[in-house]
C-alpha positions in Angstrom: 3.3 24.4 -41.6 1.7 27.8 -41.9 -1.5 28.9 -40.1 -4.9 27.9 -41.5 -5.3 31.6 -42.1 -2.8 31.1 -45.0 -4.8 28.3 -46.5 -8.3 29.6 -46.3 -8.2 33.0 -48.0 -11.0 35.3 -48.9 -10.6 36.6 -52.4 -12.1 37.0 -55.9 -12.0 34.3 -58.7 -11.3 32.9 -61.0 -7.8 31.7 -60.0 -5.8 31.9 -56.8 -2.5 31.4 -58.5 -3.3 33.3 -61.7 -5.4 36.1 -60.3 -5.0 36.5 -56.6 -1.3 35.8 -56.5 -0.4 38.2 -59.4 -2.6 40.9 -57.9 -0.8 40.5 -54.6 2.6 40.7 -56.4 1.5 43.9 -58.2 0.5 45.5 -54.9 3.9 44.5 -53.4 5.7 46.1 -56.4 3.5 49.2 -56.2 4.6 49.6 -52.6 8.3 49.0 -53.5 8.2 51.8 -56.0 6.5 54.5 -53.9 8.5 57.7 -54.2 10.2 56.7 -57.4 9.7 58.7 -60.6 7.8 55.9 -62.3 6.5 56.7 -65.8 5.7 53.1 -66.9 5.3 49.6 -65.5 6.3 46.7 -67.7 5.4 43.1 -66.6 6.5 39.8 -68.1 4.4 36.7 -67.4 6.2 33.3 -67.7 5.3 29.6 -68.1 1.8 28.5 -67.2 1.1 32.0 -65.9 1.5 33.3 -69.5 -0.1 30.3 -71.2 -3.5 30.7 -69.5 -3.1 34.2 -68.2 -5.8 35.7 -70.5 -8.5 33.3 -69.6 -7.6 33.5 -65.9 -7.6 37.3 -66.0 -4.0 37.6 -64.9 -3.3 40.7 -67.0 -6.6 42.3 -65.9 -5.6 41.9 -62.2 -2.2 43.4 -62.8 -3.5 46.3 -65.0 -6.2 47.1 -62.5 -3.6 47.3 -59.7 -0.8 49.1 -61.4 -3.0 51.3 -63.7 -4.0 50.5 -67.2 -2.7 53.7 -68.6 0.9 53.2 -67.5 1.2 49.4 -67.6 2.1 46.9 -70.3 1.8 43.1 -69.7 3.7 40.8 -72.0 3.2 37.0 -72.2 6.2 34.8 -72.4 5.1 31.1 -72.0 8.4 29.8 -73.3 10.2 31.2 -70.2 10.0 28.6 -67.4 11.9 28.6 -64.1 12.6 25.3 -62.4 11.5 26.9 -59.1 7.9 27.1 -60.3 6.1 27.5 -63.6 4.1 30.5 -62.5 6.8 33.2 -62.7 6.4 36.9 -63.3 8.8 39.9 -63.4 7.9 43.5 -62.8 9.9 46.5 -64.1 9.5 50.1 -63.2 10.7 52.6 -65.8 11.3 56.3 -65.7 10.4 58.8 -68.5 13.5 57.9 -70.5 12.9 54.2 -70.2 15.6 53.6 -67.7 15.0 50.8 -65.2 14.3 52.0 -61.6 13.3 48.7 -60.0 12.5 45.1 -60.8 10.8 42.3 -58.9 10.9 38.6 -59.9 8.3 36.6 -58.0 6.3 33.3 -58.3 2.7 32.5 -57.6 3.0 29.0 -56.1 -0.6 28.1 -55.4 -3.5 29.2 -53.2 -2.7 32.9 -53.7 0.8 32.5 -52.1 3.7 34.3 -53.7 7.4 33.7 -53.1 10.6 35.1 -54.4 13.2 33.0 -56.2 15.1 30.7 -53.9 12.8 31.2 -50.9 12.1 28.0 -49.0 8.9 26.4 -50.0 8.9 23.2 -47.8 9.8 22.4 -44.3 8.2 25.5 -42.9 7.5 25.1 -39.2 6.5 28.7 -38.5 3.2 27.7 -36.8 2.7 23.9 -36.8 5.7 21.9 -35.6 4.1 18.6 -36.8 4.4 18.2 -40.5 2.9 14.8 -41.2 -0.5 13.2 -40.6 1.2 10.4 -38.7 2.7 12.9 -36.3 -0.7 14.6 -35.8 -2.5 11.3 -35.3 0.0 10.2 -32.7 -0.3 13.6 -30.9 -4.1 13.3 -30.9 -4.0 9.8 -29.5 -1.4 10.6 -26.9 -3.4 13.6 -25.7 -6.8 12.2 -26.2 -7.7 15.0 -28.5 -9.5 15.4 -31.9 -7.9 17.1 -34.9 -9.8 20.3 -34.4 -8.6 20.4 -30.8 -5.0 20.1 -32.1 -5.7 23.1 -34.3 -7.0 25.1 -31.3 -4.0 24.0 -29.2 -1.6 25.4 -31.8 -3.5 28.5 -33.1 -5.6 29.4 -30.1 -9.3 30.0 -29.8 -9.1 32.9 -32.2 -8.7 30.6 -35.1 -12.4 29.7 -34.8 -13.3 33.3 -35.0 -11.4 33.4 -38.3 -13.0 30.2 -39.5 -16.4 31.7 -38.6 -15.6 34.6 -41.1 -14.5 32.0 -43.6 -17.8 30.0 -43.2 -19.9 33.2 -43.7 -18.2 33.9 -47.0 -18.6 30.3 -48.1 -22.3 30.3 -47.3 -22.7 33.6 -49.1 -21.0 32.1 -52.2 -23.3 29.1 -52.1 -26.5 31.2 -51.7 -25.5 33.8 -54.3 -24.7 31.1 -56.8 -28.0 29.3 -56.2 -29.9 32.5 -57.0 -28.0 33.4 -60.2 -28.8 32.5 -63.7 -27.4 33.5 -67.1 -24.1 33.0 -68.9 -20.6 33.2 -67.4 -18.2 35.7 -68.9 -15.8 34.4 -71.5 -15.6 32.7 -74.9 -17.3 29.4 -73.8 -20.6 31.0 -73.0 -21.0 28.6 -70.1 -24.6 28.5 -68.9 -25.1 28.5 -65.1 -26.7 25.3 -63.8 -26.7 25.7 -60.0 -30.2 27.2 -59.7 -31.6 24.6 -62.1 -30.1 21.8 -59.9 -31.4 23.4 -56.7 -34.9 23.7 -58.2 -34.8 20.0 -58.9 -33.6 19.4 -55.3 -36.6 21.3 -54.0 -38.8 18.9 -56.0 -37.1 15.6 -55.0 -35.3 16.5 -51.7 -32.4 14.2 -52.9 -29.2 14.8 -51.0 -26.9 14.3 -54.0 -28.9 16.8 -56.1 -28.5 19.3 -53.2 -24.8 18.6 -53.0 -24.3 19.1 -56.8 -26.3 22.3 -56.7 -24.3 23.8 -53.8 -20.9 22.9 -55.1 -21.8 24.0 -58.6 -23.0 27.3 -57.2 -19.7 28.2 -55.6 -17.7 27.1 -58.7 -19.9 29.3 -61.0 -19.4 32.2 -58.7 -15.6 31.7 -58.9 -15.8 31.3 -62.7 -17.4 34.7 -63.0 -14.9 36.4 -60.7 -17.0 36.7 -57.6 -15.9 36.4 -53.9 -15.0 33.0 -52.7 -12.7 31.2 -50.2 -9.6 29.3 -51.4 -10.2 25.7 -50.4 -7.4 25.1 -51.2 -7.6 27.2 -54.4 -10.1 29.2 -56.3 -10.5 26.6 -59.0 -11.3 24.0 -56.4 -13.3 26.2 -54.1 -16.6 24.6 -54.6 -16.2 21.0 -53.2 -15.7 21.8 -49.5 -18.3 24.5 -48.9 -20.7 22.7 -51.2 -20.5 19.6 -49.1 -20.6 21.4 -45.7 -23.5 23.6 -46.7 -25.4 20.6 -47.9 -24.7 18.6 -44.7 -25.8 21.5 -42.6 -29.0 22.2 -44.6 -30.0 18.5 -44.9 -28.9 17.1 -41.5 -28.9 20.2 -39.3 -25.3 20.4 -38.2 -24.6 23.5 -36.1 -22.2 26.3 -37.2 -20.0 25.2 -34.3 -19.7 21.7 -35.7 -19.1 23.1 -39.2 -16.2 25.2 -37.9 -14.6 22.1 -36.3 -15.0 20.4 -39.6 -13.3 23.3 -41.4 -10.4 23.0 -39.0 -10.2 19.3 -39.6 -10.2 19.6 -43.4 -7.8 22.6 -43.1 -5.1 20.4 -41.6 -5.5 18.0 -44.5 -5.1 20.9 -47.0 -2.2 22.3 -45.0 -0.4 18.9 -45.2 -0.8 18.7 -49.0 0.4 22.3 -49.3 3.4 21.7 -47.1 4.5 18.3 -48.4 3.0 18.2 -51.9 1.5 21.0 -54.0 -1.8 22.8 -54.4 -0.8 24.3 -57.7 -2.3 23.0 -60.9 0.6 24.6 -62.9 3.0 22.5 -60.9 1.3 19.2 -60.4 -2.0 19.1 -62.4 -5.5 19.2 -61.2 -4.8 16.4 -58.7 -3.1 19.1 -56.7 -6.2 21.3 -56.7 -9.4 19.3 -56.9 -7.7 16.2 -55.4 -6.7 18.2 -52.4 -10.2 19.8 -52.1 -11.7 16.3 -52.2 -9.3 15.1 -49.5 -10.2 18.2 -47.3 -13.9 17.7 -47.8 -13.7 13.9 -47.1 -11.8 14.5 -43.8 -14.2 17.3 -42.8 -17.2 15.1 -43.6 -15.8 12.0 -41.8 -15.5 14.2 -38.7 -19.1 15.3 -38.9 -20.2 11.7 -39.4 -18.5 10.7 -36.2 -15.3 9.3 -37.5 -12.2 8.9 -35.3 -8.8 10.2 -36.3 -7.9 7.0 -38.2 -11.1 7.1 -40.2 -10.7 10.8 -40.9 -7.2 10.2 -42.2 -8.5 7.3 -44.3 -11.3 9.3 -45.8 -8.9 12.1 -46.7 -6.5 9.6 -48.3 -9.2 8.1 -50.4 -10.2 11.5 -51.6 -6.7 12.3 -52.8 -5.7 8.8 -54.0 -8.5 8.6 -56.5 -7.6 11.9 -58.1 -3.9 10.9 -58.7 -2.8 11.8 -62.2 -5.7 14.2 -62.9 -4.6 16.7 -65.5 -5.2 20.5 -65.5 -6.3 21.4 -69.0 -8.8 24.3 -68.9 -10.5 25.0 -72.2 -9.5 28.4 -73.6 -7.7 29.0 -70.3 -10.9 29.7 -68.5 -11.6 28.3 -65.0 -14.9 26.9 -66.3 -14.5 23.7 -68.4 -13.8 21.1 -67.0 -13.1 23.0 -63.7 -16.7 23.8 -62.6 -18.0 20.3 -63.2 -15.1 18.7 -61.3 -16.1 20.5 -58.0 -19.6 18.8 -57.5 -18.2 15.5 -58.7 -15.3 15.8 -56.1 -17.8 16.8 -53.4 -19.8 13.6 -54.0 -16.7 11.6 -54.0 -15.6 13.1 -50.7 -19.0 12.2 -49.2 -18.6 8.6 -50.5 -15.0 8.4 -49.2 -16.1 9.4 -45.7 -19.0 6.9 -45.8 -16.6 4.2 -46.9 -14.0 5.0 -44.3 -16.6 4.9 -41.5 -17.5 1.3 -42.5 -14.0 0.3 -41.6 -11.9 0.4 -38.4 -9.7 3.0 -40.0 -6.8 0.5 -40.7 -5.5 0.6 -44.3 -2.4 0.2 -46.3 -1.9 3.5 -48.1 -1.7 6.5 -45.8 -2.4 10.1 -46.5 1.3 10.9 -46.2 2.0 8.3 -48.8 -0.7 9.6 -51.1 0.8 13.1 -50.8 4.3 11.9 -51.7 2.9 9.9 -54.6 1.0 13.0 -55.8 4.3 15.0 -55.9 6.0 12.2 -57.9 3.1 11.9 -60.3 3.0 15.7 -60.7 6.6 15.8 -61.8 5.9 13.1 -64.4 2.8 14.8 -65.9 3.8 16.4 -69.2 3.7 20.2 -69.1 0.8 20.1 -71.7 -1.4 18.9 -68.9 -0.3 21.3 -66.2 -2.4 24.4 -66.8 -1.1 25.4 -70.2 -4.2 24.7 -72.2 -2.1 23.2 -75.0 -3.1 19.5 -74.5 -5.7 17.2 -73.1 -9.3 18.4 -73.0 -8.4 21.9 -73.9 -6.9 20.7 -77.2 -9.7 18.2 -78.0 -12.4 20.8 -77.3 -10.9 23.3 -79.7 -10.8 20.6 -82.4 -14.6 20.3 -82.3 -15.3 24.0 -81.9 
């Protein structure tokens, strides 16, 4: 598996695969064409990247990077590669329209981009252990916790990085809690986080605080502000919302929160490695389901769970999102995306509480749930995998 630095990324919403990934690809192509007599850039967006590209600001990210005055973006949703639905091809043309360079690349989730044919699974560049079973066995053999396994592999510097990640997460929560108004886009979505937080201040109810904080980050993402992929932009609210709430309500130290981030990060890394964190590939189970699993594992650690209970909490978080569709209305990362984050955060908290009532022994393991998510994702019709042509997206337009 890759480093946690490749899972937790600081960037700008609304979508890691549709905004961050294409922007990174555009920067790569810009670098590839330095020194060439480029008169114009021509970019084709394929599959899901084309279907919801407008709402996800894909074209805006590319135009901003390559230059609006010399770039044309064309949407071709009918073109779908088996490698991944989020394909794009860049062309550099000279003054006569002759092709100077091209670049076919795919945004595979969480802001990661890969070229056609590049290996996506079985990567042992940083972590040799690629299953939760192997990690649990290692922890038991060495009398270590999961965050200590992370430190053993990545060194103490990983916690310096996670400290930076936590600061951005807190900033996203606090900014969201202090913002009001309407999010950009056709839905005219009204911010609710501050309203929720005001109600928390009156009642001091933990669930209300949890909803407010998770909603705050998701609204920041939906308006294109700075967030952390956890594991994606669209699912960026559940984990920081839960951790911020636990710290504020119960007084956990930053040091403990960073250990929780490392614990949840391993869960997200396992899904990324053995499953998918791309809504275009496997539906929202891959995004919000993974976020819930990460948050559940992190929460179980903070509540004092052992490695088996942490694994069980994470499994519950993922299992009960299996089959969830990705059907954003009007292609915006707002409805139902924003609402799903606070609901997933609460489910993560419940999963952790449930797991800690047990001895950690259960039938379905996290590794099994990840494999099932992959199988389920393949069976989900493409209408429900971030194309906005079915499901809630279609129903909402019928009642517009």
